[in-house]
Structures are given as structure tokens and as C-alpha cells.
C-alpha positions as CSV (number, residue, x, y, z in Angstrom):
1,M,9.5,-37.1,-27.6
2,P,13.3,-37.1,-27.2
3,F,13.5,-40.5,-27.7
4,E,11.5,-42.9,-30.0
5,I,10.8,-46.1,-27.5
6,D,9.4,-49.3,-28.9
7,R,6.0,-48.6,-27.5
8,N,4.7,-52.2,-29.3
9,Y,7.5,-54.4,-27.5
10,M,6.9,-52.4,-24.4
11,Q,3.0,-53.2,-24.5
12,Q,3.5,-56.7,-25.6
13,T,6.2,-57.4,-22.8
14,L,3.7,-55.9,-19.9
15,L,1.3,-58.3,-21.2
16,K,3.6,-61.2,-21.1
17,L,4.4,-60.3,-17.7
18,L,1.0,-60.1,-16.5
19,S,0.4,-63.5,-17.7
20,I,3.0,-65.2,-15.1
21,H,1.9,-65.4,-11.4
22,S,5.0,-63.9,-9.3
23,P,3.5,-63.6,-5.8
24,S,6.9,-62.9,-3.6
25,G,8.8,-65.9,-2.8
26,Y,7.7,-67.5,-6.0
27,T,9.3,-65.5,-8.5
28,D,11.0,-68.3,-10.5
29,P,8.8,-68.3,-13.5
30,I,9.1,-64.8,-14.2
31,V,12.9,-64.5,-13.4
32,R,12.9,-67.1,-16.4
33,V,10.9,-65.2,-18.6
34,V,12.7,-61.7,-17.8
35,C,15.8,-63.5,-18.3
36,E,15.0,-64.5,-22.0
37,Q,13.9,-60.8,-22.4
38,L,17.2,-59.9,-22.0
39,D,18.7,-62.8,-24.0
40,E,16.8,-61.4,-27.0
41,L,18.2,-58.1,-26.4
42,G,21.9,-59.1,-25.9
43,V,22.2,-57.6,-22.5
44,P,24.2,-59.9,-20.3
45,F,22.9,-60.8,-16.9
46,E,23.7,-62.7,-13.7
47,L,21.6,-64.0,-11.2
48,T,21.6,-63.8,-7.2
49,R,21.7,-67.2,-5.3
50,R,17.8,-66.4,-5.0
51,G,17.2,-65.2,-8.3
52,A,17.4,-61.4,-8.2
53,I,19.2,-60.4,-11.8
54,R,21.6,-57.9,-12.6
55,A,21.7,-57.1,-16.2
56,T,24.0,-54.7,-17.5
57,L,23.5,-52.4,-20.3
58,P,26.5,-52.2,-23.0
59,T,29.5,-49.5,-22.4
60,R,33.1,-49.1,-23.0
61,R,33.5,-49.2,-19.4
62,K,34.5,-51.8,-17.3
63,S,35.0,-50.2,-14.3
64,G,34.7,-47.3,-11.7
65,P,31.6,-46.0,-10.2
66,R,28.5,-47.7,-11.2
67,R,24.7,-46.9,-11.2
68,A,21.8,-49.0,-11.3
69,V,18.2,-48.5,-12.3
70,V,16.1,-51.1,-10.0
71,T,12.6,-52.3,-10.7
72,H,11.0,-55.6,-8.8
73,V,9.6,-58.8,-10.7
74,D,7.5,-60.2,-7.3
75,T,3.7,-58.7,-6.9
76,L,1.1,-59.0,-3.8
77,G,-0.6,-62.6,-3.7
78,A,-1.7,-65.0,-0.7
79,M,-0.5,-68.3,0.9
80,V,-2.8,-71.2,2.4
81,K,-3.1,-71.3,5.8
82,E,-5.6,-73.8,6.5
83,L,-7.2,-76.7,4.8
84,K,-10.7,-75.9,5.8
85,P,-13.9,-78.4,7.3
86,N,-16.0,-77.0,4.4
87,G,-13.4,-78.3,1.7
88,R,-12.3,-74.6,1.2
89,L,-8.6,-73.1,1.9
90,G,-8.3,-70.4,4.4
91,I,-5.1,-67.9,3.2
92,V,-3.0,-65.1,4.3
93,P,-1.5,-62.3,2.0
94,V,1.7,-62.4,0.6
95,G,2.4,-58.3,0.9
96,T,0.5,-55.7,2.3
97,W,-3.2,-55.5,0.7
98,S,-6.4,-55.4,1.5
99,S,-8.8,-58.5,1.7
100,R,-11.6,-56.5,-0.3
101,F,-9.6,-56.4,-3.3
102,A,-9.1,-59.9,-3.1
103,E,-12.7,-60.9,-2.9
104,G,-14.0,-62.3,-6.4
105,A,-10.4,-62.7,-7.8
106,R,-9.6,-65.8,-9.5
107,V,-6.6,-67.3,-8.5
108,S,-4.0,-70.8,-9.1
109,I,-3.1,-72.5,-6.2
110,F,0.5,-74.0,-6.8
111,T,0.8,-77.3,-5.0
112,D,3.8,-79.7,-4.8
113,E,2.6,-81.6,-7.8
114,K,-0.1,-79.7,-9.5
115,I,-1.7,-76.4,-10.0
116,F,-5.4,-76.0,-9.1
117,R,-8.0,-73.0,-10.0
118,G,-10.3,-71.4,-8.0
119,T,-12.1,-68.0,-6.6
120,I,-11.3,-65.9,-3.3
121,L,-14.8,-65.4,-2.0
122,P,-16.3,-63.7,1.4
123,L,-17.5,-66.3,3.8
124,K,-21.2,-64.8,3.6
125,A,-21.0,-64.8,-0.3
126,S,-24.6,-65.4,-1.4
127,G,-27.4,-62.9,-0.5
128,H,-29.9,-65.5,-1.4
129,V,-28.4,-67.2,1.8
130,Y,-27.0,-64.4,4.3
131,N,-29.2,-61.8,3.1
132,T,-27.9,-58.0,4.3
133,E,-25.2,-59.7,5.9
134,V,-23.3,-60.3,2.9
135,D,-22.8,-56.3,3.4
136,T,-22.1,-56.5,7.2
137,Q,-19.1,-58.9,7.5
138,P,-16.2,-57.7,8.5
139,I,-13.4,-57.3,5.5
140,D,-10.2,-58.6,7.0
141,W,-8.3,-62.1,5.6
142,D,-10.1,-64.5,8.1
143,H,-13.3,-63.6,6.7
144,V,-12.0,-64.6,3.0
145,E,-11.6,-68.3,1.3
146,I,-10.5,-70.1,-1.8
147,R,-13.3,-72.1,-3.2
148,I,-11.5,-74.7,-5.5
149,D,-12.8,-75.8,-8.5
150,E,-12.7,-79.1,-7.6
151,N,-15.7,-81.7,-6.2
152,V,-14.1,-81.6,-2.7
153,V,-16.3,-81.3,0.6
154,G,-13.6,-81.7,3.7
155,A,-10.5,-81.1,4.6
156,D,-8.9,-84.4,4.3
157,E,-10.0,-84.4,0.8
158,L,-8.2,-81.6,0.2
159,Y,-4.9,-83.3,1.9
160,Q,-5.8,-86.1,-0.3
161,M,-5.7,-83.9,-3.5
162,G,-2.6,-82.6,-2.4
163,F,-3.2,-79.5,-0.5
164,R,-0.7,-78.2,2.2
165,V,-0.2,-75.2,4.2
166,G,2.2,-72.9,2.8
167,D,1.0,-73.4,-1.1
168,F,1.3,-70.2,-3.1
169,V,-1.5,-68.6,-4.1
170,G,-1.2,-66.5,-7.6
171,V,-3.6,-63.8,-7.9
172,D,-4.7,-63.4,-11.8
173,S,-4.0,-60.0,-13.3
174,Q,-7.0,-60.0,-15.5
175,P,-5.7,-57.0,-17.8
176,E,-7.9,-54.8,-20.0
177,L,-5.8,-52.4,-22.2
178,L,-8.2,-49.8,-24.2
179,A,-7.3,-48.0,-27.5
180,N,-6.6,-44.7,-25.6
181,G,-3.6,-46.2,-23.6
182,Y,-5.4,-47.0,-20.3
183,L,-4.5,-50.5,-18.7
184,N,-6.7,-51.9,-15.8
185,A,-4.7,-54.8,-14.3
186,R,-3.8,-56.4,-11.3
187,H,0.1,-55.9,-10.7
188,L,0.9,-53.3,-12.6
189,D,3.3,-52.8,-9.1
190,N,5.5,-53.2,-10.5
191,K,5.6,-55.2,-13.7
192,G,4.6,-51.9,-15.7
193,G,8.4,-50.9,-14.4
194,V,9.9,-54.0,-15.2
195,S,8.6,-53.4,-19.1
196,A,9.4,-49.6,-19.2
197,A,13.0,-50.7,-17.9
198,L,13.2,-53.3,-20.3
199,A,12.1,-51.2,-23.2
200,A,14.5,-48.4,-22.2
201,A,17.4,-51.1,-22.6
202,K,16.3,-52.1,-25.9
203,Y,16.7,-48.6,-27.0
204,L,19.8,-48.0,-25.8
205,V,21.1,-51.8,-27.3
206,E,19.9,-50.4,-30.9
207,N,20.5,-46.7,-30.4
208,P,24.3,-47.4,-28.8
209,T,26.4,-44.5,-27.3
210,A,29.2,-44.3,-24.7
211,L,27.4,-44.4,-21.3
212,P,29.4,-42.3,-18.7
213,A,29.1,-44.8,-16.4
214,V,28.6,-48.8,-15.9
215,T,24.9,-49.3,-15.7
216,D,23.1,-51.9,-14.4
217,L,19.6,-53.1,-14.2
218,L,18.1,-54.6,-11.3
219,F,15.1,-56.9,-11.1
220,T,14.5,-57.8,-7.4
221,I,12.1,-60.5,-6.4
222,S,11.0,-59.4,-2.8
223,E,10.1,-55.9,-2.5
224,E,6.5,-56.4,-1.5
225,V,7.7,-58.1,1.6
226,G,10.5,-55.8,2.4
227,S,13.9,-57.0,1.3
228,G,13.9,-56.2,-2.0
229,A,17.4,-54.7,-3.7
230,S,19.0,-55.8,0.1
231,A,21.3,-58.0,-1.5
232,V,21.4,-57.5,-5.7
233,L,24.0,-54.1,-5.5
234,T,27.5,-54.2,-6.1
235,Q,29.2,-52.1,-3.5
236,D,30.7,-49.8,-6.4
237,V,26.8,-48.6,-7.1
238,V,27.3,-44.9,-6.2
239,E,23.7,-43.9,-7.3
240,M,20.7,-45.9,-7.5
241,V,17.2,-45.0,-9.2
242,S,14.4,-47.5,-8.5
243,I,11.4,-47.7,-10.8
244,D,7.8,-48.3,-9.3
245,N,4.3,-46.8,-9.1
246,G,3.2,-43.4,-7.8
247,T,-0.3,-43.3,-6.0
248,V,-3.1,-41.3,-7.9
249,A,-5.8,-40.2,-5.1
250,A,-6.9,-37.5,-3.8
251,G,-4.2,-35.2,-1.9
252,Q,-1.3,-37.0,-4.1
253,A,0.6,-35.2,-7.2
254,S,0.9,-38.3,-8.8
255,R,-1.1,-38.5,-12.3
256,E,-1.7,-41.4,-14.8
257,F,0.5,-39.5,-17.6
258,G,4.2,-38.5,-17.4
259,I,6.7,-39.5,-14.6
260,T,6.1,-38.7,-10.9
261,V,9.5,-38.4,-8.9
262,A,9.2,-38.7,-5.4
263,M,10.7,-36.8,-3.1
264,G,10.2,-39.0,-0.2
265,D,8.4,-41.6,1.7
266,S,7.5,-43.0,4.8
267,T,11.5,-44.3,4.9
268,G,12.4,-40.2,4.7
269,P,13.6,-38.2,1.6
270,F,15.4,-39.2,-1.4
271,D,18.7,-38.0,-2.2
272,F,18.9,-34.4,-2.7
273,H,21.1,-34.1,-5.7
274,L,20.6,-37.3,-7.4
275,T,16.5,-36.4,-7.4
276,R,17.2,-32.7,-8.6
277,H,19.5,-34.4,-11.2
278,L,16.1,-36.4,-12.4
279,L,14.3,-33.1,-12.3
280,N,16.7,-31.5,-14.1
281,L,16.7,-34.3,-16.9
282,C,12.8,-34.3,-17.3
283,K,12.9,-30.2,-18.0
284,E,16.0,-30.6,-20.5
285,H,14.2,-33.5,-22.5
286,R,10.7,-31.9,-22.0
287,L,9.3,-34.9,-20.1
288,V,6.1,-34.2,-18.5
289,H,6.3,-34.6,-14.8
290,A,5.7,-33.6,-11.0
291,R,6.7,-34.3,-7.5
292,D,5.0,-36.1,-4.9
293,V,5.6,-37.6,-1.6
294,F,4.2,-40.7,-0.6
295,K,2.8,-41.2,3.2
296,Y,2.9,-45.2,3.2
297,Y,5.1,-46.4,0.7
298,R,8.2,-48.0,0.9
299,S,10.3,-49.1,-2.3
300,D,13.4,-50.7,-3.2
301,S,15.8,-47.5,-2.4
302,A,15.0,-48.2,1.5
303,S,15.8,-51.8,1.5
304,A,18.9,-51.0,-0.1
305,L,19.9,-48.3,2.6
306,D,18.6,-50.9,5.3
307,A,21.2,-53.3,4.1
308,G,24.0,-50.7,4.8
309,N,24.6,-49.9,1.2
310,D,26.3,-46.3,1.0
311,T,24.1,-45.4,-1.8
312,R,22.5,-41.9,-3.3
313,T,18.5,-43.1,-4.3
314,A,15.9,-42.3,-6.3
315,L,12.5,-42.9,-7.1
316,I,10.7,-42.4,-10.2
317,T,6.9,-43.4,-10.8
318,F,4.4,-44.1,-13.1
319,G,0.8,-43.2,-11.8
320,V,-1.5,-46.0,-10.8
321,D,-4.6,-45.3,-9.3
322,A,-5.8,-47.9,-6.9
323,S,-2.5,-49.4,-6.0
324,H,-2.4,-53.0,-4.4
325,G,-5.9,-53.2,-5.5
326,Y,-7.8,-53.6,-9.0
327,E,-5.0,-51.2,-10.7
328,R,-4.8,-48.3,-13.6
329,T,-2.5,-46.6,-15.7
330,N,-1.9,-45.1,-19.0
331,L,0.8,-46.5,-21.3
332,D,2.2,-42.7,-21.6
333,S,3.2,-42.8,-18.1
334,L,5.2,-45.8,-18.8
335,D,6.7,-44.7,-21.8
336,C,7.9,-41.4,-20.0
337,I,9.5,-43.6,-17.4
338,A,11.7,-45.3,-20.3
339,Q,12.6,-42.2,-21.8
340,L,13.6,-40.6,-18.3
341,V,15.8,-44.1,-17.8
342,V,17.9,-43.7,-21.4
343,A,18.3,-40.0,-20.3
344,Y,19.3,-41.0,-17.1
345,A,21.9,-43.7,-18.1
346,R,23.3,-41.2,-20.6
347,S,23.7,-38.3,-18.4
348,D,27.2,-37.7,-16.6
349,M,27.6,-39.1,-13.0
350,L,27.2,-37.0,-9.9
351,F,30.3,-38.0,-8.5
352,K,33.7,-37.6,-10.4
353,P,34.8,-41.3,-11.6
354,K,36.1,-42.9,-8.5
355,A,34.1,-46.3,-6.5
356,T,36.2,-45.3,-3.4
357,T,33.8,-45.1,-0.3
358,L,34.7,-42.0,1.0
359,T,35.7,-39.0,-0.7
360,K,37.1,-35.2,0.0
361,L,34.9,-32.1,0.2
362,K,36.0,-30.8,-3.3
363,D,34.9,-34.4,-5.0
364,F,31.5,-34.3,-3.3
365,P,28.8,-33.0,-5.3
366,K,27.4,-29.6,-5.8
367,T,24.2,-28.9,-8.3
368,R,23.6,-25.6,-6.9
369,K,24.1,-23.0,-4.4
370,V,22.6,-24.2,-1.2
371,D,21.9,-22.7,2.5
372,V,23.8,-19.4,3.4
373,D,24.5,-18.8,-0.5
374,M,21.1,-18.9,-1.3
375,M,19.7,-16.2,1.5
376,T,19.7,-12.7,1.2
377,K,21.8,-10.3,3.2
378,E,18.8,-9.7,5.6
379,Q,18.6,-13.2,6.2
380,Q,22.4,-13.6,6.2
381,E,22.4,-11.0,9.0
382,A,19.3,-12.7,10.9
383,V,20.9,-15.9,11.1
384,A,24.1,-14.2,12.1
385,Q,22.4,-13.1,15.6
386,I,21.6,-16.5,16.9
387,P,23.3,-17.1,19.5
388,P,25.4,-20.5,19.2
389,E,24.1,-23.6,20.9
390,N,25.5,-25.0,24.2
């Protein structure tokens, strides 16, 4: 391995993060924990008004164009939409996930005054009562409810106990780590990415070197609901690499080992130059890697561009099987992600050292010959025969 990442630190950090509920909209507790981790590492940070974190890795540089590595601390969850006459809670999802994976989950309900425990169940939960109807009822959020672990039988009693429409619901991670490095848990997306980013920061702090650019670690709080990195970037960030989960499934190239570099997702291709730069770093440092395209997927990179940032973006991922369900990855993949973050932070930037919004053609990055320069003589002659457009 090119960089000796503290794997025990990464593992313990991940398990700690998985123990903290952080559905989008209810992220203050995990934000405080991540800030404590940064304090322990000696990495300075600041918070946006809503709680996104911008930490800056140690470097002698104080100005110039910046680069950023971004992960998100928020996860999927739910919210109370109804106090039901049967003494249970109707819910809606926070983030995009199937109620199929919610069935049977243990949860915490955060009321204004107290935290209650319960279980998400289908409306017809007992085969002894409903027979085969337990298998034929629809799979959607209107057909699940939360059974509260309290002696309550009606909506009025729920109200008296403090339950309200809009209470947040945190879904237990239920992690199980095996000796071979496999980790099963909910919310590996993206607490796995957060732990890898912190492990990379630890390495860079303990093995100081002059970074070629000011490098920010960004921890966003609303990626699962679409806004993500829309507000935490400064205007002088010219390169941004997102860390998130890679979708392991039939027809996908992502794997639970090594790194998967995303070439594109549902919002379109990632930046050509920055993506190839990351691929070259993988080759240079002999990091196991693959390429993939994600069809039904967006990340913090998309929200950054949607907000109007003129920033080159790329996405590196750790393989996750059954994403947005009961997920699985391997610590090897997270280790490789942390190593790539270290390699990226220490590599030269694509742009020359200026932070202006606009640039001259001579300053535009060029990593290899493109277009006509790569054509054979026969191809160039064929292109020359194409009549110009009107």
C-alpha cells in the first residue's frame, strides 16, 4: 500500500458514526461528533449557518485556487406524517428509499421533549392473522407504520405523550463487522465516505508535507434530499472530488474492493480532466480501481454545479451492495479511498495557480492529445470531407 492509513482509526470512527442517527434535517448530533474528530486531529474547521462543515488541511499556502474533497453526513430516514387511531405512527421517507427495506427496522422517534423507540412494520404484519395477505399487500410507504414501544392505543394518547406530525425518525444502522473486512449496515452511504475522509486527514496531519494547494474537506448535511454541496463551497474552489457509494449490482462495474471512479451519473458526465487525473493517480500508486456509470444517481457534485459553481467535479466511490437498503461494503474499499484522497491532496492541480473565474486558452489544462490530434491520417481525411453546417 502506498500510504499506511490507520485502518483501526477508520474502522472505529465508522462504527461510532453509524451509532448516531442523522437523517437529513436532523444532523446536528453527528455534525458535533465530526467536529470533535477534527479537533482531535488538529484540523481547523468552520460551520455554515445550517451546519455543513468546511475543514482545511494543513498547508503553508494561504491563498490561491483551492481544491475540495466532499462527503455527506446525512442519511436516509423518515418523518411522522400521521398519529393513527390504532396508536401507531404513519410515516413518509426522508430521502429516496424503498419501504421494503424499512420493514422490520428498529427506530428512534425524536419528539420535542423525548426520544421513543419503536419498529417499522407492514400494516399486515402477522401471518397468524392475515395468512397469505402478508405477502400480497402493496410495498409502499402508505402500507407501513411505526409500532411504539409504549402502552398506547389511540391518536389522543400519542398526542398526550408528545408525538407530533413532523417528528424525525432515525433508523438504526445495525452494523455487523466480520473479520474478513466485510461490514453490513444501513447508512454506509455515506458514513463510510466520512470515515475514509477523516482517516486521510489523519494521515496528512501525521505525515506533513507542503500541499500544492489549499485543500478543504467538506462535510455536507443534505445530500440525500438534493441540496448537498450547494452552499458550502467558496468561489475559489476550482476542483472538487466527491466521495460516495458505488452501486454494486448486475450490469455495474463497481466492486466492494478497491476504488470505483464514476465516469457519469444521472446528471451527466463528470469532468474529463479531473476524472482522468484521478485514474492516473490510481495507476501511479497501484490502487485497485474500476470505472462505472450510475444511471439513477446524483451526488454532492451535482448540487454544487446546480448552485452555479464553475468547479471541475469528479466522484470516487467505495463499493456498496444493496445501496439505500441493508448495505454491505468491505473495509478494503474504504482504505483505498482514503489512500486516493491522500494522493490527490499531494498532487499538482490541473489549473495554473490562479483563482480567477475566467482563463486564457494557454492556461487551460491539457492532459493528453485530444480530438484531431488523436486521429489517424485516414480519419482526418474523412473528417475533412464532411461539408460544414449551414
